[in-house]
C-alpha positions as CSV (number, residue, x, y, z in Angstrom):
1,M,2.2,7.9,-15.8
2,P,0.1,11.1,-14.1
3,L,-2.1,10.0,-11.1
4,T,-5.3,11.9,-13.2
5,D,-4.3,9.4,-15.8
6,N,-4.0,6.6,-13.3
7,L,-7.8,7.2,-12.0
8,R,-9.5,7.8,-15.5
9,N,-7.8,4.2,-16.5
10,V,-8.7,2.4,-12.6
11,A,-12.5,3.9,-13.2
12,K,-12.8,2.6,-16.8
13,A,-11.5,-0.8,-16.0
14,L,-13.8,-0.8,-12.9
15,G,-17.0,0.3,-15.1
16,K,-17.6,3.5,-13.0
17,P,-17.9,7.1,-13.1
18,L,-15.0,8.8,-11.2
19,D,-17.2,10.3,-9.3
20,K,-18.1,6.9,-7.6
21,L,-14.1,5.6,-7.6
22,R,-13.0,5.6,-4.0
23,M,-9.7,6.3,-3.4
24,V,-7.5,5.5,-0.5
25,T,-4.8,7.4,0.5
26,L,-2.5,8.5,3.8
27,D,-3.3,12.0,5.5
28,K,0.3,13.1,5.3
29,P,1.8,16.6,4.1
30,R,3.9,15.2,1.3
31,L,0.3,13.6,-0.2
32,S,-1.4,17.2,-0.2
33,A,-1.1,17.7,-3.5
34,A,-2.5,13.8,-4.5
35,I,-5.3,14.4,-2.2
36,E,-6.7,17.7,-4.0
37,E,-6.0,16.5,-7.4
38,A,-8.2,13.3,-6.6
39,T,-10.6,15.3,-5.4
40,Q,-10.8,18.1,-8.3
41,L,-11.6,14.9,-10.1
42,G,-14.7,13.9,-7.9
43,V,-13.0,11.0,-6.4
44,K,-13.9,10.1,-3.2
45,V,-11.1,10.5,-0.9
46,F,-10.5,8.4,2.1
47,A,-6.9,9.8,4.3
48,L,-6.2,7.5,6.7
49,P,-3.8,8.8,9.6
50,D,-1.6,5.2,8.6
51,G,-1.9,2.0,7.7
52,D,-0.7,1.9,3.6
53,V,0.0,-1.6,4.0
54,A,-3.6,-2.5,5.5
55,A,-4.8,0.2,2.9
56,S,-3.6,-1.8,-0.3
57,V,-4.9,-4.6,1.3
58,L,-8.3,-3.6,1.4
59,T,-8.8,-2.6,-2.2
60,C,-9.0,-6.3,-3.3
61,W,-11.2,-7.6,-0.5
62,Q,-14.1,-9.0,-1.7
63,D,-16.8,-6.0,-0.5
64,N,-13.8,-3.6,-0.5
65,P,-14.6,0.2,1.0
66,Y,-11.7,1.4,-1.5
67,D,-11.2,1.0,-5.7
68,V,-7.8,2.0,-5.6
69,M,-4.7,3.0,-2.9
70,Y,-2.4,5.8,-3.9
71,T,0.8,6.7,-1.6
72,I,4.2,8.2,-1.4
73,G,5.4,5.7,1.6
74,G,8.4,3.4,2.1
75,A,10.0,0.9,0.0
76,P,9.5,-1.8,2.4
77,E,5.5,-1.5,2.9
78,G,5.5,-1.3,-0.8
79,V,6.9,-4.8,-1.4
80,I,4.9,-6.0,1.7
81,S,1.7,-4.3,-0.2
82,A,2.8,-5.8,-3.4
83,C,2.7,-9.5,-1.7
84,A,-0.3,-9.0,0.0
85,V,-2.0,-7.6,-3.7
86,K,-0.7,-10.6,-5.8
87,A,-1.6,-12.9,-3.3
88,L,-5.4,-11.4,-3.4
89,G,-5.2,-11.2,-7.7
90,G,-5.0,-7.5,-7.3
91,D,-2.9,-5.2,-9.4
92,M,-0.5,-2.4,-8.2
93,Q,2.3,-0.3,-9.7
94,A,5.1,1.2,-8.0
95,E,7.7,3.8,-8.4
96,L,10.7,4.0,-6.4
97,I,11.6,7.5,-6.0
98,D,14.7,9.2,-3.4
99,F,14.3,10.1,0.2
100,C,14.4,14.4,-1.4
101,Q,11.1,13.3,-3.5
102,A,9.2,11.8,-0.6
103,K,10.2,13.9,2.3
104,G,11.4,17.5,0.5
105,D,14.7,18.7,-1.0
106,Y,16.7,19.8,2.0
107,T,20.6,19.8,2.8
108,E,19.9,17.1,5.9
109,N,17.9,14.7,2.9
110,R,20.2,15.1,0.3
111,Q,22.5,13.0,2.0
112,I,19.9,10.5,2.8
113,A,19.0,10.3,-1.3
114,E,22.5,10.2,-2.2
115,Q,22.7,6.9,0.0
116,E,19.8,5.3,-1.1
117,R,21.1,6.1,-4.6
118,K,24.5,4.6,-4.5
119,R,22.5,1.5,-2.8
120,C,19.9,1.2,-5.1
121,K,23.1,1.3,-8.0
122,A,24.7,-1.5,-6.3
123,M,21.5,-3.7,-6.4
124,G,20.3,-3.2,-9.9
125,V,17.7,-1.0,-8.8
126,D,16.7,2.0,-10.6
127,V,15.2,5.2,-9.5
128,N,12.2,6.6,-10.9
129,R,11.3,4.1,-12.9
130,V,7.6,2.3,-12.3
131,Y,8.0,-1.2,-11.3
132,S,5.0,-3.8,-12.3
133,L,3.3,-6.1,-9.5
134,D,5.3,-9.1,-11.2
135,E,8.9,-7.3,-11.4
136,L,8.4,-6.1,-7.6
137,V,7.2,-9.9,-6.6
138,R,8.4,-12.4,-8.9
139,G,6.9,-15.7,-8.1
140,N,3.4,-17.2,-7.2
141,D,4.5,-18.9,-3.8
142,I,3.1,-16.0,-1.9
143,L,2.3,-16.2,2.1
144,F,1.4,-12.6,3.5
145,S,1.0,-12.5,7.1
146,A,0.3,-9.5,9.9
147,T,-0.5,-9.8,13.0
148,G,-2.0,-7.0,14.8
149,V,-0.4,-4.9,17.5
150,T,-2.6,-2.1,16.9
151,G,-6.4,-2.3,16.5
152,G,-7.1,-1.6,12.7
153,E,-9.5,-2.3,10.0
154,L,-7.7,-5.6,9.2
155,V,-7.3,-7.3,12.5
156,N,-7.5,-6.1,16.1
157,G,-4.6,-5.3,18.1
158,I,-2.9,-6.8,20.9
159,Q,-5.3,-7.3,24.2
160,Q,-4.6,-8.4,27.4
161,T,-7.2,-11.1,29.2
162,A,-7.2,-12.9,32.7
163,N,-5.5,-15.7,30.8
164,G,-2.5,-13.9,29.5
165,V,-2.3,-12.1,25.6
166,R,-4.9,-12.4,22.6
167,T,-3.3,-11.9,19.2
168,Q,-5.1,-11.8,15.9
169,T,-3.4,-12.4,12.7
170,L,-4.2,-12.4,9.3
171,L,-3.0,-15.3,6.4
172,I,-3.2,-14.9,3.1
173,G,-2.3,-17.9,0.5
174,G,-1.6,-16.6,-3.0
175,A,-2.2,-20.0,-4.2
176,D,-5.5,-20.4,-3.5
177,Q,-6.3,-16.6,-2.5
178,T,-7.8,-17.4,1.0
179,C,-7.7,-15.6,3.7
180,N,-7.9,-16.9,7.1
181,I,-7.8,-15.1,10.6
182,I,-6.0,-16.9,13.2
183,D,-6.4,-15.9,16.9
184,S,-4.2,-16.8,19.4
185,L,-3.8,-17.0,23.1
186,H,-0.5,-16.6,24.8
């Protein structure tokens, strides 16, 4: 489904006009057309330099700063995001695209794309198919864990203290949709 249709559907589901919808994405050249498309609809677009998994989580938090997340990114980040979104009771869809579709159709990218397509075929994964959240994460027994290395909107980054190192970890339990922040001293 085209981005415009998806944004209209999200706005309708949330009972918001398009000019009140808040979309988060990444500030990457590959997303410039999507940013322009959403902006033309009146959607408020937040383009972050990085942090697609964190942005996905933030769309599902209470008092969240974003209503919808759209990006073109890596498959591992997509599956990690799907785990967090499902654990928080959210929803998402993802389409697996090849390297050329994500990064541009160049000679060096074609070799990578061909290898990816072969791996996907061997695993029974369809390229260019839209997967539902339940197809991305089949079970409900989910535990999402993220420890900050650099600071962000979810957790603080590693901090050097007089007694060692302090880290902060976010744990999301899917069974009861709880979020816990754990401060650790090492």
